[in-house]
Every structure is written in structure tokens, then in C-alpha cells.
C-alpha positions in Angstrom: 108.3 57.7 97.6 109.2 60.7 99.7 110.6 58.4 102.5 112.9 56.6 100.0 114.1 59.9 98.6 115.0 61.2 102.0 116.9 58.0 102.8 118.9 58.4 99.6 120.0 61.8 100.8 120.9 60.5 104.3 118.5 62.9 105.9 118.4 60.9 109.0 122.0 61.8 109.6 121.3 65.5 109.5 120.4 67.9 112.3 117.0 69.6 112.4 118.4 72.9 111.1 120.0 71.2 108.1 116.8 69.1 107.5 114.5 72.2 107.3 115.4 73.1 103.7 114.3 69.6 102.7 111.0 70.2 104.3 110.6 73.5 102.5 111.5 71.8 99.2 109.0 68.9 99.8 106.3 71.4 100.8 106.8 73.4 97.6 106.8 70.4 95.3 103.7 68.9 97.1 101.9 72.2 96.8 102.6 72.3 93.0 101.4 68.7 92.5 98.2 69.1 94.5 97.4 72.5 93.0 97.8 71.4 89.4 96.8 67.7 89.5 94.1 67.7 92.2 92.7 71.3 92.4 93.2 72.1 88.7 94.9 75.4 89.3 96.5 77.0 86.3 100.2 76.2 86.3 101.1 80.0 86.4 99.1 80.5 89.6 100.3 77.3 91.2 104.0 78.1 90.5 103.8 81.7 91.8 102.0 80.6 95.0 104.5 77.8 95.5 107.4 80.4 95.2 105.8 82.6 97.8 105.1 79.6 100.1 108.8 78.5 99.8 109.8 82.1 100.6 107.6 82.2 103.7 108.8 78.8 104.9 112.5 79.8 104.4 114.4 80.5 107.6 115.9 83.6 106.2 115.6 85.9 103.2 117.9 88.8 102.1 116.9 92.3 103.2 115.1 93.8 106.1 111.4 94.1 107.0 108.4 91.8 107.4 109.3 88.2 106.3 106.1 87.5 104.5 106.3 90.7 102.5 109.9 89.9 101.6 108.8 86.5 100.4 106.1 88.0 98.2 108.2 90.8 96.8 111.3 88.6 96.1 109.1 86.1 94.3 107.7 88.8 92.1 111.2 90.2 91.4 112.5 86.8 90.4 109.5 86.3 88.2 110.4 89.6 86.4 114.0 88.6 86.1 113.1 85.3 84.3 110.6 87.0 82.1 113.1 89.6 81.0 115.5 86.8 79.8 113.0 84.6 77.9 109.9 86.6 76.9 111.0 88.0 73.6 112.5 84.7 72.4 109.4 82.7 73.3 107.2 85.3 71.6 109.2 85.1 68.4 109.3 81.3 68.4 105.5 81.3 68.5 105.4 83.6 65.5 107.9 81.5 63.6 105.8 78.4 64.3 102.6 79.9 62.9 104.4 81.2 59.8 106.0 77.8 59.1 102.6 76.2 59.2 100.5 78.8 57.4 103.0 79.5 54.6 103.4 75.8 53.7 107.1 75.9 54.7 106.6 73.0 57.1 104.8 71.0 54.4 107.7 71.7 52.0 110.3 70.5 54.5 108.5 67.2 55.1 107.9 66.6 51.4 111.5 67.3 50.5 112.8 65.0 53.3 110.5 62.2 52.3 111.6 62.5 48.6 115.3 62.7 49.6 115.2 59.6 51.8 112.6 57.7 49.8 109.3 56.2 50.9 111.0 53.2 52.4 112.7 55.6 54.8 109.7 57.8 55.3 109.8 57.1 59.0 113.2 58.6 59.2 111.9 61.7 57.3 109.0 62.1 59.8 111.3 61.8 62.8 113.9 64.2 61.4 111.2 66.7 60.3 109.5 66.6 63.7 112.9 66.8 65.4 113.9 70.1 63.6 110.5 71.7 63.4 110.1 71.3 67.2 113.1 73.6 67.8 111.1 76.8 67.3 107.6 75.2 67.5 105.8 73.6 70.5 105.3 69.8 70.2 101.5 69.9 70.2 101.7 72.4 67.2 104.1 70.1 65.3 101.9 67.1 66.0 98.8 69.0 64.6 100.9 69.9 61.6 102.4 66.5 60.8 99.6 64.0 61.8 97.8 64.6 58.4 101.0 64.0 56.6 101.6 60.7 58.6 98.1 59.7 57.7 98.7 60.6 54.0 101.9 58.5 54.0 100.0 55.5 55.5 97.2 56.0 53.0 99.6 56.0 50.1 101.6 52.9 51.2 98.6 51.1 52.7 100.5 50.3 55.9 102.8 51.4 58.8 100.4 54.0 60.3 101.6 53.4 63.9 105.2 53.6 62.8 104.7 57.1 61.2 102.8 58.5 64.1 105.4 57.3 66.7 108.3 58.3 64.4 107.2 61.9 64.5 106.5 61.7 68.2 110.0 60.4 68.8 111.6 63.4 67.0 109.3 66.1 68.4 109.4 65.3 72.1 113.2 65.2 72.2 113.9 68.7 70.9 110.8 69.9 72.9 112.9 69.2 76.0 116.5 69.6 74.7 116.8 72.5 72.3 115.7 76.1 72.9 113.8 78.3 72.1 111.2 75.9 73.3 110.2 77.3 76.8 111.4 74.3 78.9 115.0 74.1 77.7 115.2 77.9 77.4 114.4 78.4 81.0 116.6 75.5 82.1 119.6 77.1 80.3 118.9 80.4 81.9 118.5 78.8 85.3 121.6 76.6 85.1 123.5 79.5 83.5 124.7 77.5 80.5 126.0 79.0 77.3 123.0 79.1 75.0 124.8 78.2 71.7 126.8 75.4 73.3 123.6 74.0 74.9 121.7 74.2 71.6 124.4 72.2 69.8 124.8 69.7 72.7 121.0 69.2 72.8 120.9 68.4 69.1 123.9 66.1 69.2 122.6 64.2 72.3 119.1 64.2 70.9 119.7 62.7 67.5 120.9 59.3 68.7 117.9 59.1 71.1 115.6 60.0 68.1 117.1 57.1 66.1 116.5 54.8 69.1 112.9 56.0 69.3 112.5 55.2 65.6 113.6 51.6 66.2 111.1 51.4 69.1 108.4 52.7 66.8 109.3 50.1 64.2 109.1 47.3 66.8 105.7 48.5 68.1 104.4 48.8 64.5 105.3 45.1 63.9 103.8 44.1 67.3 100.5 45.9 67.1 100.0 46.7 63.3 97.4 49.4 63.7 95.3 50.2 60.7 94.9 53.7 59.3 92.4 55.7 61.5 90.2 58.6 60.9 90.7 61.4 63.4 89.4 64.8 64.4 89.5 67.1 61.4 91.0 64.5 59.0 89.0 61.9 57.3 90.2 59.2 54.9 88.5 61.0 52.0 90.6 64.1 52.7 94.0 62.4 52.5 94.1 62.0 48.7 94.0 65.8 48.3 96.9 66.1 50.8 99.0 63.6 48.8 98.3 65.2 45.5 98.8 68.9 46.6 100.8 70.7 43.9 104.4 71.6 45.0 104.2 74.9 43.1 101.9 76.1 45.9 104.7 75.8 48.4 107.9 77.8 49.1 111.4 76.5 48.3 113.1 74.0 50.7 116.0 76.4 51.3 113.8 79.4 52.3 111.5 77.1 54.3 114.4 75.9 56.4 115.9 79.4 57.1 113.6 80.5 60.0 114.8 77.4 61.9 118.4 77.0 60.8 119.5 80.6 60.8 119.0 81.4 64.5 120.5 78.1 65.6 123.5 78.7 63.3 124.1 82.3 64.4 123.8 81.5 68.1 126.0 78.4 68.1 128.5 80.0 65.8 128.9 83.0 68.1 129.4 80.7 71.0 132.1 78.8 69.1 133.9 82.0 68.2 133.8 83.1 71.8 135.7 80.0 72.8 138.1 79.5 69.8 138.1 82.8 67.9 140.5 84.8 70.0 142.7 85.6 67.0 140.0 87.4 65.0 140.0 91.2 64.7 137.9 92.9 67.4 135.5 94.3 64.8 134.7 90.9 63.5 134.3 89.4 67.0 131.9 92.2 67.9 129.8 91.7 64.7 129.6 88.0 65.3 128.7 88.6 69.0 125.9 90.9 68.0 124.4 88.6 65.3 124.7 85.7 67.6 122.7 87.4 70.4 119.7 85.2 71.0 117.2 88.1 70.7 118.6 89.4 67.4 119.2 85.9 65.9 115.6 84.9 66.6 114.4 88.3 65.2 116.2 87.6 61.9 114.6 84.1 61.7 111.2 85.8 62.4 111.6 88.3 59.6 112.2 85.5 57.1 109.2 83.6 58.5 107.0 86.7 58.2 108.2 87.2 54.7 107.3 83.6 53.8 103.8 84.1 55.3 103.2 87.4 53.6 104.4 86.2 50.1 102.7 82.9 50.1 99.3 84.2 51.3 99.6 87.6 49.6 99.0 89.5 52.9 99.7 93.2 53.5 101.1 94.4 56.8 97.8 95.0 58.6 96.3 91.5 57.9 99.7 89.9 58.4 100.0 91.2 61.9 96.4 90.5 62.6 97.1 86.8 62.1 99.9 87.1 64.7 97.5 87.8 67.5 96.9 84.2 68.3 100.5 83.0 68.6 101.4 86.1 70.6 98.5 85.4 73.0 99.7 81.7 73.3 103.2 82.9 73.9 102.0 85.2 76.7 100.6 82.2 78.6 103.8 80.2 78.1 105.9 83.2 79.3 103.8 83.5 82.5 104.2 79.8 83.3 107.9 79.7 82.6 108.7 82.9 84.5 106.7 81.7 87.5 108.8 78.5 87.4 111.9 80.6 87.3 110.6 82.4 90.5 110.0 79.1 92.2 113.5 77.9 91.4 115.0 81.1 92.7 113.1 80.9 96.0 114.3 77.3 96.4 117.8 78.7 96.1 117.1 81.3 98.8 115.7 78.5 101.0 119.2 76.9 101.3 118.3 73.6 99.6 121.6 73.5 97.8 123.7 73.6 100.9 121.5 71.0 102.5 121.8 68.6 99.6 125.6 69.1 99.5 125.8 68.2 103.2 123.5 65.2 102.8 125.3 63.7 99.7 128.9 64.6 100.6 131.1 61.5 100.4 128.2 59.2 99.3 129.1 59.1 95.5 125.5 59.8 94.7 125.0 60.8 91.0 123.6 64.3 90.5 122.7 63.3 87.0 120.5 60.5 88.4 119.1 62.8 91.0 118.1 65.4 88.4 116.5 62.7 86.2 114.6 61.2 89.2 113.2 64.6 90.4 112.1 65.5 86.8 110.5 62.1 86.4 108.6 62.3 89.7 107.4 65.8 88.9 106.2 64.7 85.4 104.3 61.7 86.6 102.7 63.6 89.5 101.4 66.7 87.7 101.6 65.9 83.9 103.4 68.8 82.4 106.8 68.2 81.0 107.6 71.9 80.9 106.6 72.4 84.5 108.7 69.4 85.4 111.8 70.9 83.6 111.6 74.4 85.0 110.9 73.2 88.5 113.6 70.6 88.5 116.2 73.0 87.0 115.5 75.4 89.8 116.1 72.7 92.4 119.3 71.5 90.7 120.6 75.1 90.3 120.1 75.6 94.1 121.9 72.3 94.8 124.8 73.1 92.4 125.2 76.7 93.8 124.3 78.3 90.4 123.2 81.9 90.8 125.6 82.6 93.7 129.3 83.5 93.8 131.3 81.7 91.0 133.5 80.0 93.7 130.4 78.5 95.2 129.3 76.6 92.1 129.8 72.9 92.5 132.4 71.2 90.3 130.9 67.9 89.3 133.8 66.8 87.2 131.6 67.2 84.1 129.8 70.0 82.3 126.5 71.1 83.8 124.9 70.6 80.3 124.6 66.9 81.3 122.4 67.9 84.2 120.3 69.9 81.7 120.0 66.8 79.5 119.2 64.5 82.4 116.3 66.8 83.4 115.0 66.9 79.8 115.0 63.1 79.6 113.5 62.6 83.1 110.6 64.9 82.0 109.6 62.3 79.4 108.7 59.6 81.9 105.2 58.6 82.8 103.0 60.4 80.3 99.5 59.4 81.1 96.0 60.9 81.4 97.2 64.0 83.3 99.4 65.0 80.4 98.0 67.2 77.6 100.4 65.6 75.2 98.8 62.2 75.9 95.4 63.5 74.8 96.7 65.3 71.7 98.3 62.1 70.4 95.3 60.0 71.5 92.6 62.1 69.8 94.4 63.3 66.7 95.8 59.8 65.8 92.5 58.1 66.4 93.9 55.8 69.1 92.0 54.6 72.1 93.2 55.5 75.6 94.6 51.9 76.1 96.4 52.0 72.7 97.9 55.3 73.6 99.2 54.0 76.9 100.9 51.0 75.4 102.4 53.0 72.5 103.0 56.7 73.2 103.6 56.2 77.0 105.9 53.3 76.5 107.8 55.1 73.7 108.4 58.2 75.9 109.5 56.0 78.8 112.0 54.2 76.6 113.3 57.5 75.3 113.7 58.8 78.9 115.7 55.7 80.1 117.8 55.5 76.9 118.6 59.2 77.3 119.6 58.8 80.9 122.0 56.0 79.9 123.4 58.1 77.1 124.0 61.1 79.5 125.7 58.9 82.1 128.1 57.4 79.5 128.9 60.7 77.9 129.5 62.5 81.2 132.1 59.8 82.0 134.0 59.6 78.7 133.5 63.2 77.5 133.1 65.4 80.5 133.7 68.6 78.5 
């Protein structure tokens, strides 16, 4: 695999000094894969050590003094820089996610969507609910939330269990990789220095057609395999009738339930639009929109609404309310450590001169950087299992290749917007979900599928989404380069 990759990059045509950054890159990636997949290191430790290793192997680092100490200190500095950009948003997203579940807001969203579309289109409702709920909530949390509802729908209709499970998988995995504030896309946007509002809208626009495609794949698989309704961990067939018959009066309104998700997305994307097209507005209005559209403030406003929902629905006072927030905040802390360490690794790849080496190797070859980003993300995903690690690692590599993070004049002009590189990485990270992927086991155990059934359904669905997404990105970057 490595030999074929090097031949693609014409490495045999390069001198030893130009080839060294490729060795550094390969050493860093190999270290991450072995540390996580073989030696079972925590991803945070593996990524930080990989960043330091890349720094040590780099031929030159900025500043004076001992080279090894520079590699360590620079890795820690870049770790802190990334954390400063993403920590608050990820923490708030975790709080919103818990509040949506515990307040019944997520249940309300799903019920309203199913009623609006009708039971015949319940698969569409499951896909769309999973798609939008996975914007502020991690995929595994959304799956925990929705799997009882998928089972309840199959119980009510007496059929189509596999279709409902895969429909919500199709929606959730897409926004998990394409739309911040989920950690993977959030770090990619920071690393590739994209406009957050624009990238959010672009991720939703590019993700929806792929979600619809995934829905048709799910429908085909349901007809092919026709799985019966299964009992799973925590949910038995006898429990499903109570879920189906739960009183709507116990749940918040649909409008308020949607606000923690919709308001931050709207404010951030609206501020980005005004920045581009709102030059004629009064300065005071522009300033107000800019403040409200700041990602940290916009997410804070969504969190306030989510906390209000939680407190009002469960009749909690301030002390008990914040006590319930300890678990999501602790979970966010782990995610922040991993994503910040990935940011440090990406920065050290840039310092290693990988970008210049790739430019030299691919100059005049016509090789697609979209395809390169997709392939690197896919290889990283298959090798070590985590889609988030795949995204943040690959975005760091691609940022170095494109010259992002250096002088503006050094940033490579690809003839299309770098948001397509972002999307290609997201879709590449869907490839090859198997036993080393935690998502594989979540779907397997909670749905009641066997390992073989999960491989031929979940794994194939994600691969189809990854390939279709790549094709979509290649077409859009050609006809709509932005």
C-alpha cells in the first residue's frame, strides 16, 4: 500500500532531501496506527507522541536550542493553540446533546417528523432526525437515543427493522463528519482555515443528497435481507409498547426542541453570509451580527435554551441541573484532548515540510488533491478505526500540502474552494468500518445484529456513502468551484 502511494507521488523522481518529508510523514502515520490499533494506546497519547516524533525527525524547526526540546515544546504549543479554538464549542455541544435527550426534545423532534411525513415515509423521518441531531451530538449518542424509536416503529408496523436502523445510521454518520460542532469537522475547519458558517452550510447541502442515497441503499438492503425485529441491550420487545404510547404532553414543543440545534447554525451561517454580501448595512448592524454569529456566543445561546428545556421538563433547580452536566463535560474533556492532540500532529507535519515535498512530487501530474485527501482518510480509517482520528490527522496532512497556516501567498490555488478537500476527507473517513471501529460495535450490539450481519449492512452502507460522497465532491468541484 505504501509502495503504491509513493509511486503515485513520483517519489522515485525526487532527491533524498526532498524525499525525507515523506519518510517523516510515513513514520508519523505508522506510529499512530501501531499505537492505537496494535498496542491499544489511548488516541490522545498516540497523537501527542506522534507529533513529537514528527518534530524530532524533521530536518529543521523554528527557533534556537536543542532540537528534541524544540520538538516537544512546539508540539505542546500547537496542542494548546488547537484547544483554544475548539474546547468551548465542543464542551457546549456535549451539554446540548445531553439536554436534548434528557428533556425529551429529541423524542419530540422524531415524533413530529414521523407524523409530518407519515409512517410510510418513516425512514425519511429517521434519516432526517439523525442527520440534524448529529450536528451538536456525537453519532454514538444519537444512535443510543434513536435505536429504541427505530425498534418501536418496526414493532408498530411489524416490518422494516433493518431499514429504520440503517436510515438513522445514514443520516447520523454524514453530519458527524461534515457539520461542526462535532469534533472532527470542527478541527478540520480550523486546520484548513475555512469560514465556519460557509462550511456548515456547505456540509449540510453536500450531506443531504448523500443521506438520501444512503436511504435508498438501506431500502435495498432491507428488501435483500429482511431482518426481523431484534431485542437488544436495554430494550426488550415488551418495553416497546410503552415507548409507542408515551403521552405527547410529557414532551416540549417541536419549535423549542429544535432551537438548540437550529439557532447556532443559523446565527453562524447568517453572520458568514453578511460578511460576504452585507457590505451596505450600517456598521452597528454588521457589528451586532458579527458578535451574535461568533461560534462561541452562538453555541452559548443554544446551550442556554437546552438547559432551560432540561430544567423545565425535569423540574431541576440550578444545583441539581449542573450536577447532571458533569458527565457530558467529562466526555467533552476526552474529546478535546484527542482533537487538540490531532491538531498538534497536523501542525508538526506542516513544520516537517511535507507540503513542499508533495507539491514538488505532484507538479504537472494532474493528480487530484480531492482524491488524495479521500484516500489518506480512508487508509487511516481502515488502519486504526476512528473516523475522528482519521479526519483530524488527514486534515493536518492536507493543510501542510496546501500551504495552509503559512503566508497567504503560499496557499495553493486548486481552482476550487478548499471546502471540497474538507468534504473529501469526511467521506473518506467513512470507509472500512470494521471490528476496530467503536461505531461498528455500537450498531452491532444495540441493534441486536450479529458481527457478520453488521459487516454486510453497516460496513457496506458506510462504504457506499463514502464512494458516493467522493463522486459528488469531484462533480461539484468541477461545475461549482466556488
